[in-house]
NURODO-603486 format. One record per residue (C-alpha): z, x, y; chain. Coordinates in pm, 1 decimal. Example, Ala and Ser with C-alpha at 12.3 -4.5 7.8 and 13.67 -1.06 7.14 Angstrom:
! NURODO-603486
[marmar [780.0; 1230.0; -450.0]; 'A']
[marmar [714.0; 1367.0; -106.0]; 'A']
! end
This chain:
! NURODO-603486
[marmar [566.6; 1019.2; 2832.6]; 'A']
[marmar [645.0; 1391.0; 2859.5]; 'A']
[marmar [361.1; 1630.6; 2793.6]; 'A']
[marmar [359.2; 1840.1; 2479.8]; 'A']
[marmar [402.8; 2215.5; 2533.2]; 'A']
[marmar [129.5; 2472.1; 2480.8]; 'A']
[marmar [185.7; 2554.1; 2111.6]; 'A']
[marmar [88.4; 2922.0; 2107.3]; 'A']
[marmar [353.6; 3073.0; 2340.8]; 'A']
[marmar [618.0; 2836.1; 2204.0]; 'A']
[marmar [539.1; 2944.3; 1845.7]; 'A']
[marmar [560.2; 3313.4; 1939.8]; 'A']
[marmar [889.7; 3268.0; 2125.1]; 'A']
[marmar [1035.1; 3066.9; 1837.0]; 'A']
[marmar [936.2; 3324.8; 1575.1]; 'A']
[marmar [1083.2; 3609.6; 1783.4]; 'A']
[marmar [1411.8; 3419.5; 1827.0]; 'A']
[marmar [1443.9; 3357.5; 1451.7]; 'A']
[marmar [1365.6; 3721.5; 1368.5]; 'A']
[marmar [1640.7; 3822.1; 1612.6]; 'A']
[marmar [1888.8; 3586.7; 1438.8]; 'A']
[marmar [1783.2; 3739.4; 1106.3]; 'A']
[marmar [1889.8; 4079.6; 1238.2]; 'A']
[marmar [2244.0; 3977.1; 1342.4]; 'A']
[marmar [2496.1; 4208.3; 1173.3]; 'A']
[marmar [2696.1; 4068.8; 879.6]; 'A']
[marmar [3024.3; 4135.4; 1060.5]; 'A']
[marmar [2943.3; 3873.7; 1326.9]; 'A']
[marmar [2940.6; 3586.5; 1075.1]; 'A']
[marmar [3237.0; 3396.1; 930.3]; 'A']
[marmar [3209.2; 3218.5; 594.2]; 'A']
[marmar [3217.6; 2839.4; 639.9]; 'A']
[marmar [3143.9; 2723.5; 283.6]; 'A']
[marmar [3055.7; 2872.5; -53.5]; 'A']
[marmar [2904.4; 2691.7; -354.0]; 'A']
[marmar [2726.2; 2806.0; -668.9]; 'A']
[marmar [2391.4; 2747.2; -493.7]; 'A']
[marmar [2449.7; 2892.4; -147.3]; 'A']
[marmar [2681.9; 3056.4; 102.6]; 'A']
[marmar [2707.6; 2918.6; 455.9]; 'A']
[marmar [2830.6; 3127.6; 749.4]; 'A']
[marmar [2864.3; 3043.8; 1116.8]; 'A']
[marmar [2906.0; 3208.6; 1456.9]; 'A']
[marmar [2918.3; 3064.4; 1810.9]; 'A']
[marmar [2570.6; 2965.6; 1926.7]; 'A']
[marmar [2416.3; 3131.0; 2232.5]; 'A']
[marmar [2224.2; 2808.1; 2303.0]; 'A']
[marmar [2499.3; 2544.3; 2324.5]; 'A']
[marmar [2873.5; 2494.0; 2273.6]; 'A']
[marmar [2852.4; 2452.5; 1892.2]; 'A']
[marmar [2774.1; 2695.3; 1610.2]; 'A']
[marmar [2472.2; 2878.6; 1476.5]; 'A']
[marmar [2485.3; 2839.4; 1097.3]; 'A']
[marmar [2336.2; 3078.9; 844.9]; 'A']
[marmar [2279.7; 2965.1; 485.8]; 'A']
[marmar [2155.6; 3180.9; 201.4]; 'A']
[marmar [2087.0; 3144.2; -168.0]; 'A']
[marmar [1840.9; 3243.7; -440.4]; 'A']
[marmar [1594.9; 2972.1; -543.2]; 'A']
[marmar [1407.6; 2993.8; -871.6]; 'A']
[marmar [1046.9; 2945.9; -760.8]; 'A']
[marmar [765.3; 3115.3; -570.8]; 'A']
[marmar [780.9; 3135.7; -193.3]; 'A']
[marmar [482.2; 2912.3; -111.6]; 'A']
[marmar [604.6; 2623.8; -324.2]; 'A']
[marmar [956.3; 2640.0; -175.9]; 'A']
[marmar [826.6; 2640.7; 182.3]; 'A']
[marmar [589.7; 2351.8; 104.4]; 'A']
[marmar [899.6; 2149.7; 12.7]; 'A']
[marmar [1083.1; 2243.1; 335.4]; 'A']
[marmar [821.1; 2220.9; 609.4]; 'A']
[marmar [682.1; 1891.3; 742.7]; 'A']
[marmar [474.5; 1723.7; 474.0]; 'A']
[marmar [484.3; 1478.6; 185.8]; 'A']
[marmar [745.4; 1663.3; -25.6]; 'A']
[marmar [1033.1; 1670.9; 221.2]; 'A']
[marmar [1108.5; 1299.0; 228.8]; 'A']
[marmar [1107.0; 1282.5; -152.8]; 'A']
[marmar [1404.0; 1510.9; -206.8]; 'A']
[marmar [1598.0; 1558.3; 120.6]; 'A']
[marmar [1869.2; 1291.8; 95.7]; 'A']
[marmar [1957.8; 1325.8; 465.9]; 'A']
[marmar [1605.8; 1252.0; 595.8]; 'A']
[marmar [1514.8; 881.8; 609.2]; 'A']
[marmar [1171.8; 888.6; 779.1]; 'A']
[marmar [917.7; 1141.3; 904.9]; 'A']
[marmar [599.5; 1104.7; 1109.9]; 'A']
[marmar [363.7; 1379.1; 1223.6]; 'A']
[marmar [294.8; 1295.7; 1589.7]; 'A']
[marmar [52.7; 1578.9; 1664.1]; 'A']
[marmar [-114.1; 1854.5; 1460.3]; 'A']
[marmar [-226.2; 2163.5; 1653.1]; 'A']
[marmar [-349.9; 2363.1; 1354.6]; 'A']
[marmar [-270.8; 2372.4; 986.3]; 'A']
[marmar [64.4; 2549.9; 1028.5]; 'A']
[marmar [177.7; 2394.6; 1356.4]; 'A']
[marmar [274.3; 2034.8; 1443.0]; 'A']
[marmar [510.9; 1800.0; 1624.5]; 'A']
[marmar [708.5; 1563.6; 1401.9]; 'A']
[marmar [956.3; 1282.0; 1455.2]; 'A']
[marmar [1215.2; 1223.8; 1186.4]; 'A']
[marmar [1535.3; 1028.0; 1136.5]; 'A']
[marmar [1851.4; 1114.5; 944.7]; 'A']
[marmar [2102.7; 897.0; 763.4]; 'A']
[marmar [2458.1; 837.3; 886.0]; 'A']
[marmar [2714.6; 1089.4; 758.0]; 'A']
[marmar [3089.3; 1110.6; 694.2]; 'A']
[marmar [3130.6; 736.4; 632.1]; 'A']
[marmar [2908.0; 676.0; 934.6]; 'A']
[marmar [3138.5; 860.6; 1175.7]; 'A']
[marmar [2809.4; 1037.3; 1248.6]; 'A']
[marmar [2557.3; 758.0; 1311.3]; 'A']
[marmar [2185.7; 791.5; 1221.8]; 'A']
[marmar [2000.3; 1044.0; 1437.2]; 'A']
[marmar [1641.9; 1084.8; 1553.3]; 'A']
[marmar [1474.4; 1420.1; 1628.6]; 'A']
[marmar [1136.2; 1520.4; 1767.3]; 'A']
[marmar [1064.6; 1879.2; 1661.6]; 'A']
[marmar [789.8; 2132.7; 1714.3]; 'A']
[marmar [734.9; 2300.3; 1374.4]; 'A']
[marmar [560.7; 2629.6; 1299.8]; 'A']
[marmar [505.3; 2815.5; 971.4]; 'A']
[marmar [394.5; 3178.3; 962.3]; 'A']
[marmar [399.2; 3483.2; 736.5]; 'A']
[marmar [707.0; 3707.4; 732.8]; 'A']
[marmar [719.6; 4034.1; 534.3]; 'A']
[marmar [605.3; 3937.0; 182.1]; 'A']
[marmar [700.9; 3573.6; 232.7]; 'A']
[marmar [706.0; 3295.7; 490.2]; 'A']
[marmar [905.3; 3170.9; 787.0]; 'A']
[marmar [903.8; 2801.6; 873.7]; 'A']
[marmar [1080.2; 2727.5; 1201.1]; 'A']
[marmar [1129.2; 2456.1; 1459.8]; 'A']
[marmar [1281.2; 2349.7; 1789.1]; 'A']
[marmar [1340.5; 2003.6; 1933.6]; 'A']
[marmar [1137.3; 1866.6; 2223.0]; 'A']
[marmar [1242.2; 1606.9; 2479.5]; 'A']
[marmar [938.2; 1393.6; 2402.0]; 'A']
[marmar [873.6; 1023.7; 2358.6]; 'A']
[marmar [1100.8; 721.2; 2377.2]; 'A']
[marmar [1421.4; 713.0; 2170.6]; 'A']
[marmar [1405.3; 428.9; 1921.0]; 'A']
[marmar [1684.1; 166.9; 1923.8]; 'A']
[marmar [1977.0; 217.6; 1680.0]; 'A']
[marmar [1938.0; 596.9; 1690.4]; 'A']
[marmar [2100.5; 874.6; 1889.9]; 'A']
[marmar [1850.3; 1147.0; 1981.6]; 'A']
[marmar [1976.2; 1479.5; 1848.1]; 'A']
[marmar [1847.1; 1822.8; 1946.5]; 'A']
[marmar [1770.7; 2121.6; 1725.0]; 'A']
[marmar [1799.5; 2453.1; 1905.9]; 'A']
[marmar [1582.5; 2724.7; 1741.5]; 'A']
[marmar [1612.1; 2678.5; 1363.7]; 'A']
[marmar [1422.5; 2822.8; 1070.8]; 'A']
[marmar [1398.0; 2922.9; 705.4]; 'A']
[marmar [1297.3; 3268.4; 583.1]; 'A']
[marmar [1171.3; 3266.0; 225.7]; 'A']
[marmar [1086.1; 3599.1; 60.6]; 'A']
[marmar [1029.9; 3688.2; -306.7]; 'A']
[marmar [1297.5; 3898.6; -475.7]; 'A']
[marmar [1153.2; 4245.4; -524.7]; 'A']
[marmar [1252.8; 4284.0; -890.3]; 'A']
[marmar [1196.9; 3916.3; -977.6]; 'A']
[marmar [901.5; 3774.6; -778.1]; 'A']
[marmar [925.6; 3424.7; -930.4]; 'A']
[marmar [1265.4; 3391.0; -757.5]; 'A']
[marmar [1297.2; 3378.8; -378.7]; 'A']
[marmar [1574.7; 3452.3; -131.3]; 'A']
[marmar [1597.2; 3157.3; 106.6]; 'A']
[marmar [1785.1; 3217.2; 433.9]; 'A']
[marmar [1822.7; 2941.7; 692.5]; 'A']
[marmar [1943.6; 2943.6; 1053.1]; 'A']
[marmar [2041.1; 2602.4; 1186.9]; 'A']
[marmar [2197.4; 2497.1; 1518.6]; 'A']
[marmar [2187.3; 2124.2; 1566.0]; 'A']
[marmar [2332.5; 1947.6; 1866.8]; 'A']
[marmar [2400.7; 1599.1; 1729.2]; 'A']
[marmar [2488.8; 1458.7; 2073.3]; 'A']
[marmar [2672.4; 1131.3; 2121.7]; 'A']
[marmar [3052.0; 1100.8; 2121.8]; 'A']
[marmar [3159.8; 1300.7; 1818.0]; 'A']
[marmar [3468.0; 1505.3; 1729.0]; 'A']
[marmar [3351.9; 1866.6; 1692.3]; 'A']
[marmar [3553.7; 1906.9; 1370.0]; 'A']
[marmar [3353.5; 1623.7; 1208.2]; 'A']
[marmar [3027.7; 1789.9; 1310.3]; 'A']
[marmar [3137.6; 2128.0; 1170.3]; 'A']
[marmar [3242.3; 1973.7; 836.1]; 'A']
[marmar [2916.3; 1783.6; 809.5]; 'A']
[marmar [2697.7; 2085.4; 892.9]; 'A']
[marmar [2850.3; 2317.1; 631.7]; 'A']
[marmar [2830.6; 2052.3; 357.5]; 'A']
[marmar [2479.0; 1942.9; 454.5]; 'A']
[marmar [2348.6; 2299.9; 431.7]; 'A']
[marmar [2511.6; 2363.3; 93.4]; 'A']
[marmar [2373.3; 2032.6; -39.8]; 'A']
[marmar [2029.6; 2123.5; 93.9]; 'A']
[marmar [2008.9; 2407.1; -160.7]; 'A']
[marmar [2124.5; 2201.8; -459.5]; 'A']
[marmar [1887.1; 1914.9; -369.5]; 'A']
[marmar [1596.9; 2155.9; -318.4]; 'A']
[marmar [1658.8; 2325.1; -654.0]; 'A']
[marmar [1656.6; 1987.7; -832.8]; 'A']
[marmar [1329.3; 1893.6; -659.6]; 'A']
[marmar [1159.3; 2217.5; -765.8]; 'A']
[marmar [1245.9; 2184.1; -1135.5]; 'A']
! end
C-alpha cells in the first residue's frame, strides 16, 4: 500500500493553490451554467486536459454550519445525492483527514460509479473558512468502481459583510473522472452537478 503524504506541507501547498485560483481574473472564466441558486464558470485546467470549474452562490446560513455540511463528516452523506458512501481512512488532526468516498452513476449511467481517495483540509480564510482537497493514489481500487482523481479543489465560504447570516460560497472543482468517457458528457455532468450541489445544500440547511 502506498504511504500517506506528510500532511503539513501538502495542506500548505493545497491552500496556496486554492487562494491562487480565487484570484483568477473574471475575464478568464466562461459561463457554463446559470440557475437561481448558483452560477458555474469554467476555464482550461492547468493540471490536466479538462476544465477547472468555478461555482458561486449566496447561501442563507452562517459560514461554520455551511462548511460542516460540505467537509468530510456525518452531514455530507445525508444531503449530497451524488455521494453514496464515505469512510475516513486517517485523521491527522481535527481539520485534516484522508477519506474514501464513492459516487453514483450519472447521465443514465454513461458515467459509471466512481471511487475517490482524497486528502481533505479545512482552515480559516479571511472572515470565513476554506475547505479543500486533493486526490491521493492510495489503497486498492474496489471492484465495480473506476478510480477518479480530484486535482486541487476547494470551497471558500465567507459571510456577506452587510448580512452576516448569509454566506458567499465559491467552489473550485477539477475532477478527472478517468475511464473511457466522451469529454462532452463529462462537461455536461460537471456543470449540472455543481449547480445541483447548491440547491441540495440549501434544502439540507433549512
